[in-house]
C-alpha positions, 0 to 999 in steps of 0.5 A: 432892098436888104443885103447881107453882103459888105462892099470894099470901097477904095475911093477919093473923099469930096466932102464931109457933110451932115444928115438931117439927124446930125451924123456925119456923111462922107460923099465920094467920088472917082476923082476931086472935083468929080461927080458925087457917086455915093454917101457913106455913114460910119458904123459907130462914134469910132468910126464917124471920128475917122470919116470926120478927119478925112480932107477932101481929095484923101484917098481912103478904104472902107467896108460898108454895108449897101444902104437903100435909096430912092430917087438919088443920083448916088448909092448910100452905104452905112456902117462904114468901117475905115480902114 
């Protein structure tokens, strides 16, 4: 699925992990300790630094592109720009 629409996400950080390629991934949920709802990757190095700085339980806002995900229980977003 391809999309050109961006999505505004206002959520809670659950954890910051790494993808197989070494990029940082922000895992988000409705509240601290909740089920993972989505995974986000940053648009560029500056945005990745903002992503990495988020602590578990921190509230944040970002604008992302919906990414393709198959066989997962969470949504994937890419190219995120943090506010």
